[in-house]
Structures are given as C-alpha cells and as structure tokens.
Residue frames as a rotation matrix with the C-alpha (Angstrom) as fourth column:
UNK 1
-0.388 0.427 -0.816 97.69
0.921 0.194 -0.337 111.42
0.015 -0.883 -0.469 99.88
UNK 2
-0.026 0.505 0.863 95.32
0.105 -0.857 0.505 114.02
0.994 0.104 -0.031 100.98
UNK 3
-0.929 -0.259 -0.264 94.84
0.282 -0.033 -0.959 115.42
0.240 -0.965 0.104 104.41
UNK 4
-0.001 0.968 0.249 91.44
-0.105 -0.248 0.963 115.55
0.994 -0.025 0.103 106.41
UNK 5
0.857 0.425 0.293 90.93
-0.278 -0.098 0.955 116.39
0.434 -0.900 0.034 110.05
UNK 6
0.404 -0.795 0.453 94.66
-0.891 -0.230 0.391 116.20
-0.207 -0.561 -0.801 110.69
UNK 7
0.268 -0.255 0.929 95.11
-0.030 0.962 0.273 112.71
-0.963 -0.101 0.250 109.18
UNK 8
-0.592 -0.389 -0.706 96.78
-0.755 -0.038 0.654 111.74
-0.282 0.920 -0.271 105.88
UNK 9
0.408 0.754 0.515 94.51
-0.297 0.643 -0.706 109.67
-0.863 0.135 0.486 103.65
UNK 10
-0.691 -0.696 0.195 95.98
-0.089 0.349 0.933 107.42
-0.717 0.628 -0.303 101.08
UNK 11
0.243 0.793 -0.559 94.19
-0.694 -0.261 -0.671 108.04
-0.678 0.551 0.487 97.75
UNK 12
0.841 -0.127 -0.526 96.48
-0.372 0.570 -0.733 106.10
0.393 0.812 0.432 95.47
UNK 13
0.813 -0.523 0.257 98.95
-0.037 0.394 0.918 103.67
-0.581 -0.756 0.301 97.09
UNK 14
0.752 -0.644 0.141 102.44
0.301 0.146 -0.942 104.25
0.586 0.751 0.304 95.96
UNK 15
-0.106 -0.869 0.483 105.95
-0.355 -0.421 -0.835 104.78
0.929 -0.260 -0.264 97.26
UNK 16
-0.870 -0.373 0.323 105.84
-0.407 0.174 -0.897 104.59
0.278 -0.911 -0.303 101.09
UNK 17
-0.319 0.847 0.424 102.16
-0.707 0.085 -0.702 103.67
-0.631 -0.524 0.572 100.99
UNK 18
-0.520 -0.026 -0.854 102.37
-0.804 0.353 0.479 101.04
0.289 0.935 -0.204 98.31
UNK 19
-0.884 0.061 -0.464 101.19
0.120 0.988 -0.097 98.18
0.453 -0.141 -0.880 100.46
UNK 20
-0.757 0.599 -0.262 98.31
0.112 -0.276 -0.955 100.07
-0.644 -0.752 0.142 101.95
UNK 21
-0.296 0.725 0.622 94.77
0.953 0.266 0.144 100.22
-0.061 0.635 -0.770 100.63
UNK 22
-0.648 0.168 0.743 93.14
0.137 -0.934 0.331 103.34
0.750 0.316 0.582 99.33
UNK 23
0.446 0.826 0.344 91.32
-0.176 -0.296 0.939 105.03
0.877 -0.480 0.014 102.23
UNK 24
0.227 -0.448 -0.865 93.96
0.924 0.379 0.046 104.06
0.307 -0.810 0.500 104.77
UNK 25
0.659 0.014 0.752 94.57
-0.112 -0.987 0.117 107.01
0.744 -0.162 -0.649 107.11
UNK 26
0.557 -0.495 -0.667 97.25
0.831 0.339 0.442 107.89
0.007 -0.800 0.599 109.56
UNK 27
0.911 -0.302 0.282 100.11
-0.280 -0.953 -0.117 110.21
0.304 0.028 -0.952 110.35
UNK 28
0.289 -0.878 -0.383 103.80
0.785 0.446 -0.430 110.26
0.548 -0.176 0.818 110.87
UNK 29
0.898 0.034 -0.438 105.54
0.371 -0.593 0.715 112.12
-0.235 -0.805 -0.545 113.65
UNK 30
0.777 -0.628 -0.041 108.63
-0.622 -0.757 -0.201 114.35
0.095 0.181 -0.979 113.81
UNK 31
-0.154 -0.885 0.440 110.92
-0.936 0.274 0.223 111.67
-0.317 -0.377 -0.870 115.34
UNK 32
-0.756 -0.298 -0.583 109.75
-0.591 0.693 0.413 108.74
0.281 0.657 -0.699 113.19
UNK 33
-0.640 0.638 0.429 106.59
-0.031 0.536 -0.843 107.49
-0.768 -0.553 -0.323 115.02
UNK 34
-0.788 0.473 -0.394 103.95
-0.450 -0.006 0.893 106.22
0.420 0.881 0.218 112.59
UNK 35
-0.600 0.681 0.419 100.35
0.000 0.524 -0.852 105.17
-0.800 -0.511 -0.314 113.02
UNK 36
-0.736 0.343 -0.583 98.21
-0.659 -0.169 0.733 103.87
0.153 0.924 0.350 110.09
UNK 37
-0.364 0.714 0.599 94.76
-0.220 0.559 -0.800 102.32
-0.905 -0.423 -0.046 109.96
UNK 38
-0.876 0.071 -0.476 93.65
-0.453 0.214 0.865 100.30
0.163 0.974 -0.155 106.90
UNK 39
-0.173 0.903 0.394 89.81
-0.807 0.100 -0.583 99.80
-0.565 -0.418 0.711 107.26
UNK 40
0.460 0.467 -0.755 89.69
-0.842 0.498 -0.205 97.52
0.280 0.730 0.623 104.16
UNK 41
-0.173 -0.548 -0.818 92.13
-0.154 0.836 -0.527 95.02
0.973 0.035 -0.229 105.66
UNK 42
0.856 0.516 0.023 90.81
-0.070 0.073 0.995 95.54
0.512 -0.853 0.099 109.23
UNK 43
0.263 -0.888 -0.378 94.50
0.920 0.349 -0.178 96.34
0.290 -0.301 0.908 110.22
UNK 44
0.964 -0.187 0.190 96.40
-0.224 -0.955 0.196 98.98
0.145 -0.231 -0.962 112.10
UNK 45
0.406 -0.888 -0.215 100.09
0.776 0.460 -0.432 99.50
0.483 0.009 0.876 112.39
UNK 46
0.969 -0.066 0.237 101.96
-0.164 -0.891 0.423 101.60
0.183 -0.449 -0.875 114.89
UNK 47
0.231 -0.972 -0.047 105.66
0.690 0.198 -0.696 102.34
0.686 0.129 0.716 114.95
UNK 48
0.997 0.076 0.004 106.69
0.045 -0.627 0.778 103.85
0.061 -0.775 -0.628 118.28
UNK 49
0.087 -0.987 -0.138 110.20
0.991 0.100 -0.092 105.23
0.105 -0.129 0.986 118.05
UNK 50
0.960 0.029 -0.278 111.74
0.077 -0.983 0.166 108.53
-0.268 -0.181 -0.946 119.07
UNK 51
0.193 -0.916 0.352 114.80
0.885 0.317 0.340 108.97
-0.423 0.246 0.872 116.81
UNK 52
0.659 -0.044 -0.751 116.51
-0.191 -0.975 -0.111 112.16
-0.728 0.217 -0.651 115.94
UNK 53
-0.289 -0.843 -0.453 118.46
-0.686 -0.148 0.713 112.50
-0.668 0.516 -0.536 112.76
UNK 54
-0.347 0.268 0.899 116.23
0.561 0.827 -0.030 110.19
-0.751 0.494 -0.437 110.77
UNK 55
-0.854 -0.004 -0.520 115.98
-0.346 -0.741 0.575 111.91
-0.388 0.671 0.632 107.44
UNK 56
-0.338 0.825 -0.453 112.39
-0.866 -0.084 0.493 111.81
0.368 0.559 0.743 106.03
UNK 57
-0.767 0.072 0.638 110.92
-0.435 0.673 -0.598 109.47
-0.472 -0.736 -0.485 108.64
UNK 58
0.273 0.962 0.013 107.87
-0.629 0.189 -0.754 109.01
-0.728 0.197 0.657 106.59
UNK 59
0.716 -0.085 -0.693 109.97
-0.608 0.412 -0.679 107.36
0.343 0.907 0.244 103.87
UNK 60
-0.144 -0.886 0.441 112.20
-0.973 0.208 0.099 105.36
-0.179 -0.415 -0.892 106.20
UNK 61
-0.526 -0.205 -0.825 113.02
-0.468 0.880 0.080 101.68
0.710 0.428 -0.559 105.72
UNK 62
-0.987 0.157 0.037 111.55
0.034 0.424 -0.905 100.89
-0.158 -0.892 -0.424 109.18
UNK 63
-0.274 0.946 -0.172 108.17
-0.633 -0.312 -0.708 102.21
-0.724 -0.085 0.685 108.17
UNK 64
0.026 0.290 -0.957 108.09
-0.942 0.327 0.073 100.25
0.334 0.899 0.282 104.90
UNK 65
-0.768 -0.380 -0.516 109.25
-0.249 0.919 -0.306 97.09
0.590 -0.107 -0.800 106.59
UNK 66
-0.844 0.504 0.181 106.57
-0.155 0.093 -0.984 97.46
-0.513 -0.859 0.000 109.40
UNK 67
0.017 0.933 -0.361 103.76
-0.853 -0.175 -0.492 97.92
-0.522 0.316 0.792 106.85
UNK 68
-0.141 -0.045 -0.989 104.92
-0.783 0.617 0.084 94.99
0.606 0.786 -0.122 104.76
UNK 69
-0.945 -0.206 -0.256 105.01
-0.015 0.805 -0.593 92.73
0.328 -0.556 -0.763 107.85
UNK 70
-0.574 0.815 0.080 101.62
-0.402 -0.196 -0.895 93.99
-0.713 -0.546 0.440 108.99
UNK 71
0.032 0.574 -0.818 100.10
-0.993 -0.073 -0.091 93.29
-0.112 0.816 0.568 105.60
UNK 72
-0.435 -0.363 -0.824 101.67
-0.500 0.858 -0.114 89.90
0.749 0.363 -0.555 105.38
UNK 73
-0.985 0.068 0.159 100.30
-0.117 0.417 -0.901 89.07
-0.128 -0.906 -0.403 108.78
UNK 74
-0.198 0.970 -0.143 96.77
-0.690 -0.241 -0.682 89.92
-0.696 -0.036 0.717 107.76
UNK 75
0.014 0.184 -0.983 97.04
-0.949 0.312 0.045 87.86
0.315 0.932 0.179 104.58
UNK 76
-0.721 -0.426 -0.547 98.01
-0.329 0.905 -0.270 84.72
0.610 -0.014 -0.792 106.38
UNK 77
-0.624 0.562 0.543 94.89
-0.673 -0.035 -0.738 84.70
-0.396 -0.826 0.401 108.58
C-alpha cells in the first residue's frame, strides 16, 4: 500500500487487502475502525468498532471477514 492525502491506497492486493481491487483507498483507526472504498467494484465497507486491546486492528479477522462479505455481496448483484 501507499499513502496519499492521508489515505492508504492499495497498489497490489495481498494479505489484509487480498479481496480488494488495486486503487481501493481507506484507512484503519487506532481502535479497530475501518473504512475502505473500492471504486472498481462500486463498493464501500465501514467497520465501526471501538475496541482496545485488539492487536494489529488492520490485520484483524473482523476486517478480513467484513471485506469478504462486502465483496461477495457485490458479486451477487
């Protein structure tokens, strides 16, 4: 990922961004909140949580599951 204007931009989908398209942008928060916009899929995903003690919130199972469900929902349209 790269950063521009305060947002992370997916250059090569892998790891926690594996299901997202190149060019997806967003950001994770300190307590697990996530927001990602995937223009190629016309999709956005927002995970609103405030959880302390969540190690590496960007790599959490909650984030991965949310992204997988969001992408699966777009594919079924």
